[in-house]
C-alpha positions in Angstrom: 0.1 0.1 -0.1 2.7 2.2 0.8 3.6 2.5 -3.2 0.2 3.7 -4.0 0.2 7.5 -3.6 -2.3 9.0 -1.1 -5.1 11.1 -2.1 -5.0 13.9 0.3 -7.5 16.4 1.8 -5.5 19.3 3.3 -7.7 21.3 6.0 -6.4 24.9 6.1 -5.5 26.7 9.3 -8.4 27.9 10.9 -10.7 25.2 9.9 -13.3 24.7 12.7 -13.4 21.0 13.9 -16.3 20.0 16.0 -16.4 17.4 18.5 -18.8 15.9 21.2 -17.0 14.3 24.1 -17.3 12.8 27.5 -16.3 14.4 30.8 -17.7 11.7 32.8 -18.3 8.0 32.5 -15.9 5.2 32.4 -13.3 7.0 30.4 -13.4 10.8 30.7 -11.3 13.2 28.6 -10.5 16.8 28.2 -11.7 18.5 25.0 -8.3 18.4 23.4 -6.9 15.1 24.5 -6.4 12.3 22.2 -7.5 8.9 23.4 -4.3 6.7 24.1 -6.4 3.9 25.3 -7.7 1.1 22.6 -8.7 -0.2 20.2 -12.2 0.5 21.2 -14.7 -1.9 19.6 -17.2 0.9 18.7 -14.8 3.3 17.4 -14.3 3.1 13.3 -10.7 4.2 12.9 -8.8 3.5 15.9 -5.1 3.0 14.8 -4.4 1.7 18.1 -2.5 -1.8 18.6 -3.9 -5.0 19.9 -3.9 -6.0 22.9 -6.3 -3.0 23.9 -4.7 -0.7 26.5 -2.8 2.4 26.8 -0.3 3.3 24.3 1.4 5.9 22.1 -1.2 6.0 19.6 -4.1 8.8 19.9 -7.1 9.4 18.2 -9.6 12.2 18.3 -12.6 12.0 16.3 -14.6 15.0 15.0 -16.6 16.6 12.0 -17.1 19.8 10.0 -20.6 20.0 10.9 -22.1 20.4 14.5 -25.1 18.1 13.7 -22.7 15.4 12.6 -21.3 15.1 16.1 -24.9 14.6 17.5 -25.7 11.7 14.8 -22.4 9.9 15.4 -22.1 10.2 19.3 -25.5 9.3 19.9 -26.4 6.7 17.2 -26.4 3.7 19.5 -29.5 4.7 21.8 -30.9 7.1 19.1 -31.3 9.6 22.0 -29.2 12.8 22.6 -28.5 12.1 26.2 -27.7 15.6 27.6 -26.5 14.5 31.3 -25.4 10.8 31.5 -21.5 10.7 31.2 -21.5 14.5 30.8 -21.3 15.2 27.3 -20.1 18.5 26.0 -19.8 20.1 22.5 -16.6 21.7 21.5 -15.5 23.6 18.2 -11.9 24.3 17.9 -9.8 26.1 15.1 -7.0 24.4 13.6 -3.7 26.4 14.0 -1.9 24.6 11.1 -3.0 22.9 8.1 -3.5 19.0 8.7 -3.0 16.5 5.8 -5.6 13.7 5.9 -5.8 10.6 3.7 -9.1 11.2 1.8 -11.5 8.0 2.0 -14.4 10.1 0.4 -13.2 9.5 -3.2 -11.2 6.6 -5.1 -8.4 6.0 -2.6 -10.2 3.1 -0.8 -10.9 1.1 -4.2 -7.4 1.8 -5.6 -6.0 0.5 -1.9 -7.8 -2.7 -2.3 -10.8 -1.9 0.0 -14.2 0.0 -1.1 -16.4 2.7 0.3 -17.7 0.2 2.9 -14.5 1.1 4.9 -16.7 4.1 6.0 -19.8 2.2 7.0 -19.0 -1.5 7.1 -17.5 -3.7 9.7 -15.5 -1.4 12.5 -12.9 -4.0 13.0 -11.9 -4.0 9.2 -11.8 -0.3 9.2 -9.5 -0.2 12.2 -7.1 -2.7 10.6 -6.9 -0.6 7.7 -6.2 2.6 9.9 -3.2 0.8 11.5 -1.8 0.3 7.9 -2.4 3.5 6.7 -0.8 5.0 9.8 2.2 2.5 9.2 2.3 3.2 5.7 1.8 6.9 5.2 4.0 8.2 8.4 3.5 12.1 7.1 -0.4 12.2 7.3 -2.4 13.5 10.3 -5.2 11.3 10.1 -8.2 10.4 8.1 -11.3 12.5 6.2 -14.0 10.3 5.9 -17.8 10.4 4.9 -20.2 10.2 8.0 -22.5 7.2 7.4 -24.7 8.7 10.2 -25.0 12.4 8.6 -25.5 11.6 4.9 -21.8 11.5 4.3 -21.1 14.8 5.8 -17.3 15.3 6.4 -15.6 13.7 9.5 -12.2 13.4 10.5 -10.1 10.8 12.6 -7.1 12.8 13.7 -4.0 10.6 14.7 -1.8 12.1 17.6 0.6 13.5 14.8 -2.0 16.3 14.7 -1.5 17.4 18.1 0.4 20.5 17.1 -2.5 21.7 15.2 -4.8 21.7 18.2 -5.2 25.2 20.1 -4.7 25.5 23.5 -8.2 27.3 23.7 -11.5 26.3 21.9 -13.5 28.3 19.8 -16.5 27.2 21.3 -17.1 25.1 24.2 -20.4 24.3 26.0 -22.1 21.3 28.1 -24.6 19.4 25.9 -27.1 20.0 28.7 -26.3 24.0 28.7 -29.8 25.8 27.8 -27.8 27.7 25.2 -27.7 24.4 23.2 -31.3 23.7 23.4 -32.0 24.8 19.6 -29.2 22.7 18.3 -30.2 19.5 20.2 -33.9 20.0 18.9 -32.7 20.7 15.4 -30.4 17.5 15.4 -33.1 15.4 17.0 -35.5 16.5 14.2 -32.7 15.9 11.6 -32.1 12.3 12.6 -35.4 11.2 14.1 -33.6 10.8 17.5 -35.1 11.4 20.8 -33.8 13.8 23.4 -33.2 13.0 27.0 -35.6 15.6 29.5 
């Protein structure tokens, strides 16, 4: 695969990445913290090595559209749970360009996979991510279509992108914050999700 030239998507400095993360539960994290524990069975593009455990490979998942975060994070229950595990919504501006392997075009087919890498079995997608990480040491992560939000752009940033993350976010609020009521209701209507009272 390393002989195959990567198809890159460059996100410019100043691009806003949106992310929903949990401040509570079994594995709480900070808004700008990569997850260095894995692989996680529910995560699509973890490039962590097996067996699961703490390691030097870290991942942050995000999207270019706020609503994609709601669609992806709450897909298992199909309910926007505003308090369980204390979910927060953050938007941060990249402080340098990031170079991502573009999985929205023909690269998956050329590499011997298919577009199912974005929506099929997650264990296979994780295996691909491990190979991609090892074969393309200069890329910062993956650019892929959300299978929960009509192929809207999503990103899986590898720890190589750490220097692109700012020290302060552009936007940062608890999903339970009344200021997010309109966004939560709109997301629920868009995806047919319920909303936790």
